[in-house]
N, C-alpha and C positions, 0 to 999 in steps of 0.2 A: 504493500499499500504506500503511494507516495505521499509524503507528508510536506506542506507547504509552511516553510518557517519564515516568519517575519521579523526581521532585524529592525527594531524600533517600532514595535506594533502599536504604541500608543500615540504616534503621530496622526494627526486629523485625517489625512489621506490614507495612510497605512491601515488605520483601524477600519475605515470604510471599506477598503478593498479585501481585508481579512474577513469581514462580515459578508461580503459578496461571495467570496470563494467558499466559505462555510455553508451559505444558503444554497449553493450550487452542488453541495454534497461532497466537497472535498475535505480531507483532514487538515486542520489548520491549527498552528501554534505560533507563539512569537516570544520575543524578549524585549526587555526595556530596562530603564532605571527603576528604582524602587519607588520613586515619588508618585503620589496620586495625581492623575490627570483625568479630566472630565470625560475623556474618550473611553476609558476603560470599563465603565459601567455596562455598556452594551455588549462589550466582549465577554464580560463575566456572565451577563444574562444568557449568552449563547453557549457557556461553558467552554470557552476558547481558552486554553492554557497560556498563561503569561508567566514567563520565567525571567529571573534576573540574568543579566548579560553575563555569559560564560562560554567559553569556547567548547565545552563539553556537551552543550545543547545541540551542536552540530553533529549529525550522525549520517551514515550511509543511507541513501534512498530518499534523501530531502531535495527539495527545490527551494532555493533561498531567494527571498525577495528583501532587498536591502532599502531602507529608508534613505533619502537624499541628503539627510543630516549627518550620515555616518560614512566616514572616508574608507578606502580600501584597506587601511591598516587597522581597522577595528578587528579585535581577536576573533569574532565569529566569521567575518568575511574571510579573514586569513585561513582559518580551519577549513572553511568550505572549498578555498581555492586548493589547499593541499589534498583534500579528498576528490578533487576534480569534480565537484558538484556544480550543478548549473546555478549561476548567480545572476539574478536580474534586478536592475535598479526598478524602483517603483514605477517610474513614468513609462519605462521600456515594457514591463509586464503589462501595465494597463492599456497600453497601446496595442498590443498583440490581443488581448482580451475582447476589446470593444469591437474588433473587426468582424465579429460574428453577428453584429446587430446593425440596425439603422442607428448610428451613433450621433449624438448631439453634444458638442463641447460647449461649455459656458466659460468664457474667459473675459478678462478685464481687470484693471488694476483695483477697481471697487466694485462691489456688488455682486461678485460671481457666485459666492456662497448662497446668499438669499435668492438669487435668480435661479440657481440650479435647483434648490429646495421647491420654489414655486413650480418650476418646469416638470420636476419628478411628480409633484402632487397632481398636477393638471393632466399630465400624459397618462398617469395611473387610473384616472377616471375613465379614460377611453380604451386603452390597450395595456397589455401586461409590459411593465417597464422595469428594468434594472436601473439603478442609480448609485452614484458615488458622489456624496456631498462633502465639502471641506470642513464641515463641523463635527466629523467623525461618524457620520451616518451612512450606511450602505445597505443596499438590498440587492440580492441577486435572485433572478427568476429565469430558469432555463429556457423557457419558451418565450422569452421576451420579444417584443416587437421592437422596443426602444432601448438604448443604453444612454442615459443622460449622465453627464459627469462634469466636474469641475476641472478646468485645465489651468494650471498655474504658469505664469510667465517668467518666474525667477529662473535665472541661469538657462532661460530658453527651453526649459523642460517640456513645454507643450509641443515642441517641435518633434517629439517622439510619436505624435498622433497624426492620422490623416482621416479626420472625421467626415461623416457625411454633411453635417451642418455645423456652423459655429455661431453662437451669440457672442457678439463682441459689445460689452457694456461701456467702456470708456478706455482711454489711453492717458496715463498720467506718469509723471516721474516719480518712481519710487525704487526701493532696493538699490540706493546709491553704492552699496558695497560691491555691486555687480554691473549695474547700467551706469553708463557715464553722463548721460543726459536724455531728454525727451526724445531726441531723434534715434537714440539708440534703442529705446523702448519701442518707438514706432517700427523700427527695423525688424525687431522681433515678431511683432503682430503682423507686418507685412509678408513675412517669410511664413508664417501660419496660414495666412489667406491663400496662398499658392498651393496649399496642401489639402484644401477643402474639396470635396467631391461633388456636392450638390448645391448648396447655398450658404450664403453669410446673412445673418440678421445683426445689423450694426446700428448703434445709437447715432442718428444723424445730426443730433445737437452738439456732438463732440467733434471739435474742429479737426483733429487728427485723424478720426475715423472717416471723415468725409474723403480723405485722400487715399484710402485703402484701394488697391487694384487686385483684381482676382480673375480666374478663369471661369467663374461660375457666377450666377446672379447675385448681386448685393442688394438687399432690402433694407431701407432705412426707417427707423422708428424714432419718436420723440415729440416735443412740443411744437416744433416749427412747421409752418405750413408746406415747406418743401419735402417733408418726409412722406414715405409711402403709407406709413402707419402713424397717425397723429392722434395724440391725446388732447381733447378740448373739453372745456366746460367743467374743469376740476372743482369739485366741491369738497372742502376739508372740514371735518368736525371732531369732536372728542371720541366719537365711535369708530372713525375710519375715514375713508376717502372714496368718493365716486367720480367717475369721469366717462365721458363719451369717446369712442374710438371711431376715427373716419379712416377709410382705406381709399387713398388716392382721392381724397376730397368727397368721398361718398360715405354717409353715415352707416356704420356697421352695427354697433350695439353699445349699450351702456353697461358699465362694469362696477362692482362695489368690491372693495378690499378692506379688510380689517387691519390695515395698516397706515402708516403716517409719513408724510414728507414726500416731497416731489421725486426723490430718488426711488421710492418704492412704487410710484405710478410708472416710472420708467422701467423698473424691474419687471412689473406685470405686463407692461406694453410689450417688452421684448419677447415674453412667453406667448402673449395673444398672437403677436406676428408670426412666430414659428408654427403655432398650431393653426392659424388660418392658412398658412402656406401648405401644411400637411393635411388639410381639409377635416380637422377635428370639429365635431359638432359644437356650435356656439353655446348651446345651453350646457353641455358638459363643461366648457371653459368657464362660464360664468359661476356655476355652482362649486367647481373645485377652487377658483380663486376665492370665492366667499368663505370657503371652509378651511382654507390653509392657515396653520397655526404657527408658522414661522419656523426658523431653525435655531439650533443651539447657538448661544453666545451673540445673538443679534437682537437686541432690545428686549431681552428676557426679564419680566417684571416680577417683583415680589413685594407685597404690602407688609411692612413690619411697623407695628404701632401706627403713628401718623405720618409715616413717611413711606414713599415708593422708591424702592431700590431697583435699579436697572443694571443688568450685567450686558456689556456690549464689547464686541472684538475690535472696535474702532481704534486704530493705531496710526492712521495717516491723517493729516490735517484735514483733507476733504471729508473723511468718514467722521471725525469729531464735529464737524461743521453741521452735517446732515443729521447726526444723531441728536444734537442739541435742538436743531429745527424740529424733529420729530416729536421731542419731549414737549416743546413749546405748544405744538398743535394739540396734542392729547391732554396737556395739563397747563392750559394758558394762565391759570390763576395762581400757579405754584412757584416758588423759588427753584430754579435750576442749579444744582451743585454738581461740578465735575470733579472726580477723583480719577486722576489720569496716571497711568504708568507708562513712560515712554519705551518703546521697543527697539533695541540695538543703539549703540553710541553713534554708529554711522548715520543712521536715519535721523536721530536727534540732532546731531550736528548740522546736517545738510539742510533741515527744514526748521531751524530753531525759531525764527521769526513768523514762519507760516504756522507753527504749532501755537505760538503765543496768540497770534490773531484769531485762530479758530477758538481756542479756550476762552478768549476774552468775550466770546458770545454767551457764556454761562454767567450767572450771578456771582458765583463764588468757585474758586479753584483750589483743589488740594493736589499736590504732586508727590508721587512715589518715587523712589529711587529708580534710576534707568535699569531696565532688564537686559542683561546681557545674554545673547543667544548662545547656542552651541557652537556657532561658528565664529563669534566674537564676544568675548566677556570683559573687555576693558576699552577705555578710550580716553581722550584727552580733554573731556569735559565733564561737569556734574550736573546734577538737578538744579543747582543754584543758577547755573547760566540760563535755563528756562525760567525759573522764578523770577528772575530780574526783569524779564520782559512782558511779565503779566500784571495786569492792573491790580487784582486782589487775589494773591496766592499765598498759600502756606504749604510747608512740608508735612505730609501726612505720616503720622506715627502709628504703625501697626500695633505696638504695644500699648498705646494709649489712645484708642480711636474715639474717646468720648466726646472730642470737639465736634463731631458731626451731630451730636445730639442737640446742638444749639439751633440747628436748622429745622424748626417745627414745620410740619406739614410740606416739607420740600421733596422734590424729586432729586434723588442722588444717583448720578450715572457713574458707574465704575467701568472705565474704559481702558482697553490695552490688550495686546496679544501676547503677553508674557504670562505671569501668575497673578495678575490683578484680583482674581477670585479669592485669594488668600487675604486680601485686605477687606473685601466684603465679608468673608466669613468671619474674620477677627471681630468686625463691627457688630455682626449679628450675634456672635457669641457673647460679646460685651453686654448687649441689650438684654439678652435672655439671662445673664447672670446678675443683672443689677436691677 
């Protein structure tokens, strides 16, 4: 029996892929560090074995899938090479797997996880769909019609894919430890566009995406009139958002979503556009959009006492801005407090002023120490450099989070891509013990 062993199984994409392989009746196990991650609960629910890193985990008869965060000198990968076992990088293995289905990649510097989640939910209402979402959620269905998956641009990993369709949400400058500028990011997306087999659904409001060249049809969506699919008459409320969709200036249908902010209108419109192109029944699209409950770590709310605590993955200045915007739409009469943990020293240094500008949209800001990733754990700046640029900011003390109690009836946004959840957990524990 072949065993698929995942090196770094708690990674968001790796966890999702492990779930897919398990659901397709393969024997799956994996290894990772001992630290608790939000991605492991679903693995444990499927009884997928999670081991601590150790070269002895690697045995004859295994197929190794290695997370991109781990180099070839990792002890388990080295052991696999010695045993001449097949070793696949995450994105390479995923590229081979999806070729069996009508594949739909969702990419973009922002919004790809939420859009993939919406897409998977809507398609599942019409036809069997396997999906891989970057929040650590995956589902494998052997007789799938569709395979919807999140495709990451970092290090051009998405060039391992040749999907039938691609949804492109936006192009922005991020990952400054790899990309040199916005032109470099565009070049990566342009390369992907030339690998698409059937069609591209791209946000036409994005200036960079307007320049994409492809050998397949490119359909544009957005708020501007020039788009093939346009959202008009947007109505925002504390219950969600409704909007009309026009297809090439002809009214198509009105949609309601239980989500907030213009970015979620665009995410939903991208899915509507793809489904229209694939002739999915409009009533199914409407009902599935209305019932979508969101994805992990994207505006996840919890009421604690008289406060609303929101966990969100926002770690780029654009994402911070739209998360605050969404909070103001849903809670227009409440104070908005941002608790932010910068992710990587390189990103923080590159976008210091932009982070400050976005965070200044909140009423009060608390800053956590910079989170160093596996690929970069130190830098030549500190959290004080960001604090000095923000109008009303304090350093958040995990050991004494009581300062947040001063914000009665507030919405508190815990934002970041590192381990920001531990700060929220510390605050909740403090409340419950006092």
